[in-house]
C-alpha positions in Angstrom: -6.9 -2.3 -10.5 -6.3 -3.0 -6.9 -3.9 -4.5 -4.4 -4.9 -7.9 -5.7 -3.5 -7.1 -9.1 0.2 -7.2 -8.1 1.6 -6.5 -11.5 -0.5 -3.5 -12.4 0.1 0.1 -11.5 -3.3 1.4 -10.2 -2.6 5.1 -11.0 0.2 7.4 -11.8 0.5 11.2 -12.2 3.0 13.9 -11.8 3.1 17.5 -10.5 5.5 19.7 -12.4 5.4 22.6 -9.8 6.3 20.2 -7.0 8.7 18.0 -9.0 6.7 15.0 -7.7 5.7 11.6 -9.3 2.7 10.2 -7.5 1.5 6.6 -7.6 -1.6 5.2 -5.9 -2.4 1.7 -4.6 -6.1 1.0 -4.0 -6.7 -1.6 -1.3 -10.3 -2.8 -0.9 -9.5 -5.8 1.4 -10.2 -6.0 5.2 -7.7 -7.1 7.8 -9.7 -9.9 9.5 -7.4 -12.3 11.3 -8.0 -15.2 8.9 -6.8 -13.2 5.9 -4.4 -10.8 7.4 -1.3 -12.7 6.5 -2.4 -13.1 2.8 -3.4 -9.5 2.7 0.0 -8.4 4.0 1.8 -10.5 1.3 -0.4 -8.8 -1.3 0.6 -5.3 -0.1 4.3 -6.3 0.0 4.1 -7.8 -3.6 2.3 -4.7 -4.8 4.9 -2.4 -3.2 7.7 -4.4 -4.7 6.1 -4.0 -8.2 6.0 -0.2 -7.6 9.6 -0.1 -6.5 10.7 -2.1 -9.6 8.6 0.4 -11.7 10.4 3.3 -10.2 13.9 1.8 -10.2 13.6 0.7 -13.8 12.2 4.2 -14.7 9.1 2.7 -16.5 7.3 5.9 -15.8 9.4 7.5 -18.6 7.5 5.3 -21.1 4.2 6.7 -19.9 5.4 10.3 -19.9 8.2 10.4 -22.5 8.3 14.2 -22.8 8.7 14.9 -19.1 12.2 15.5 -17.7 12.1 13.8 -14.3 15.4 15.2 -13.1 15.1 16.2 -9.5 11.7 14.6 -9.0 10.7 13.0 -5.8 8.5 9.9 -5.7 5.4 9.3 -3.6 3.4 6.1 -3.2 0.0 6.6 -1.6 -2.0 3.6 -0.4 -5.7 4.2 -0.2 -7.4 1.7 2.2 -11.1 1.0 2.1 -11.0 -0.4 5.6 -9.1 0.4 8.8 -5.6 -1.1 8.8 -4.3 -3.5 11.4 -1.4 -2.8 13.8 0.7 -5.3 11.9 0.1 -3.4 8.6 0.8 -0.1 10.3 4.1 -1.4 11.7 5.0 -2.7 8.3 4.2 0.5 6.5 6.2 2.5 9.0 9.2 0.2 8.5 8.9 0.5 4.7 8.6 4.3 5.0 11.8 4.5 7.1 13.7 2.2 4.7 12.7 4.1 1.5 13.2 7.6 2.9 16.9 7.4 1.9 15.9 6.5 -1.7 13.8 9.7 -2.2 10.6 7.7 -2.0 7.8 8.6 0.3 5.1 6.2 1.4 1.8 7.5 2.7 -1.5 5.9 3.4 -5.0 7.0 4.1 -8.5 5.6 4.8 -11.0 6.1 2.1 -14.3 7.5 3.3 -17.2 6.3 1.3 -20.2 8.5 0.7 -23.4 6.7 -0.1 -25.8 8.5 -2.5 -29.3 8.6 -1.0 
């Protein structure tokens, strides 16, 4: 499961106490100039899948006994590599657009620890 698997939800969970449904996207790709455009298209496609998933309430099939009334939605993108300025601008734009739909977009840089 990764950003390259556009039709798969990488992970989903919920927090009852915070009324929050959390979904993760795992992105292992870099942002080298020669692949940046294709990478951005993959991120956009993956986010569109997640938005469809939320709008069609598919999460209720995963958690049929949970009452999601009043829940907020959070999509967290975990990047393995530093993101480009283009990606940062895009994510800020998406965050602003989705804020009115009760959907929060966050992103973070994964820090790898190598066992020695």
